[in-house]
N, C-alpha and C positions, 0 to 999 in steps of 0.2 A: 556640326557638333557630333561627337561620337556617342552613340546610344548606349554603349557598354560602360560608360563612365558616369552613369546617372547615380546619384547618391540616394540611398534608401533611408539612411538614419534620420534625416529631418522629418520624414513622414512618420516615424515612430513617435516622435514627440507630440504629434497632433492627435494621436489615439487616446481615448479615455482609459482610465485604469481598468474599468470592467471589461473593455475589449481586450486589453493586454492580458488580463487574467484568463479570459476564455481562450485566448490563443496559447497561453502558457499551459493550460490544462489540456487542450486539444493536441498541441504539437509536442511539448516537452514531456509532460507527465505521462501521456499515453505511450510514448516511445520508451521512456525511462522505466516504467513499471510493466512493460510487456511481459506477460507470463509470470508476474510476481506472485500469483496465487500459489504457485508450486515451489517457490524458493524457500530454502532453509537458511535463514540469515542469522548470524551471530549479532550480538549487541553492537560491536564496533562497526560492523557493516551497515547496520541500521542508522547509527549515528552519522556515518559518512554520507548516507543518502539524505538524512535530515539536514545536514549542513549544506549540501548542494541545494536542496529545496529552499532553505531560508536565505541563502546567498542570492538565489535568483529572485525570490520575492522582494528582498531589500533593493535589488537593482531595479526591478520593475516599479516599485513604489517610490524610488528616489530617496531611500533612507541610507545615509552613510554611517560608517562606524562611529564617528565622533558624536552622532546624535544620541548614542547610548539608549536605543529603543529596545526593550525586552522582546524576546522571541514570541511570547504570548500576544503582545500588542501587534507585532508584524502579522501574525496569523489572523488575528481578529480584523485588522485593517484589510487584509487580502481576502477575508471570508473563506479561508481554506483550512482544512485540518492539518495537523503535523504529519510528517512522513510515517511515524509510528502508527498513527491512527489509520492512515490510508492503507498501509500494508496489512494491518490486522483486519480491517474491513474487507479487503479483497480476499484474504485467506478464509475468513468466515463465510463469505458468499460462496466461494468454491466448495467449502466443506458442506454447506447446506445442499448445494447442487449434487455433490457426490453421494450424500446420504439419501437423497431422493431417488437415486438410480436403482434399477432392478439388480437383484443379486445375480452374479454371473458376469457383470460388466467388469472389465479389467481395472478401471480406476477404483471402483468400490472394493474389489477383491484385494487389490494391493494395499489400500488404506486400512481395511479391516483385517487383513491377513496377518498371521503371526508366523514367524519362522520357527519351525519345530527343530531343525537340526542346524548346526553351524555355530560358530563363535565369533565374537567381535575381537579386534586386536587389543593388545595390552595397552594400558594407559587410560587417559581420560576418555570417556565415551563421547562420541560425536553427537552433536545435536541432530535430532530426527524431526521430520515434518510433523509426526504425531505429537511430539513434545511441544512444538510451537502451537499446534492447534489446541492442545489442552490449556496452554497458557492464555491463548486468546479467548477460549470459552470461559475460563475462570474470570478473566478481566471483564467480560461481558455479562457476568452473573448468570451463566448458563451451565447447568450441571452436565458434564460430559456423558453421564449415563443416559440422560434424557435427550440426547442430541437428535435421534431419529424422530422422536415424538415432537420436539420443538420445530424441527426443520421440515416436517411433513407438509405444513401449509406454507407455500412459497411466499405469499403476501405477508403473513405474520412474521416469517423468518426475516424478510427484508426490512421490516419495521424494527425488529430487534437488533439487526446488524447495523443498520444506518442510524 
């Protein structure tokens, strides 16, 4: 028998759902969301990531389109948050980390810095990372003015963010 023609698919059916979910989180989500803390995504890009996320979860859970299961039920059954929540959580974690840095560090200077000279191109303004951070802070009921005070304690910040 040729060892290169061994089928792997029958083995996947023997795994439990929790094992598949842990593999999905470890292999797929970690690669998909690598460095997503610093991404500036528009809503249509976030929707596409969420569609990919839900499509994979439905395939893992064995839910087909004809079953007409809502996305909330799929996420509850998988015990995972939506892609929107994952991206927001990662951005807020990174924001807390940067706010705890000492002044003079490049990431903090760039995030807190203001451009004194220069102009932006004509037309609709591009979405900035700062804008997304403010949206995430407001959705988490955190006042952007009190960011440094709230993020000063790492443990309390992680509780707020998660």
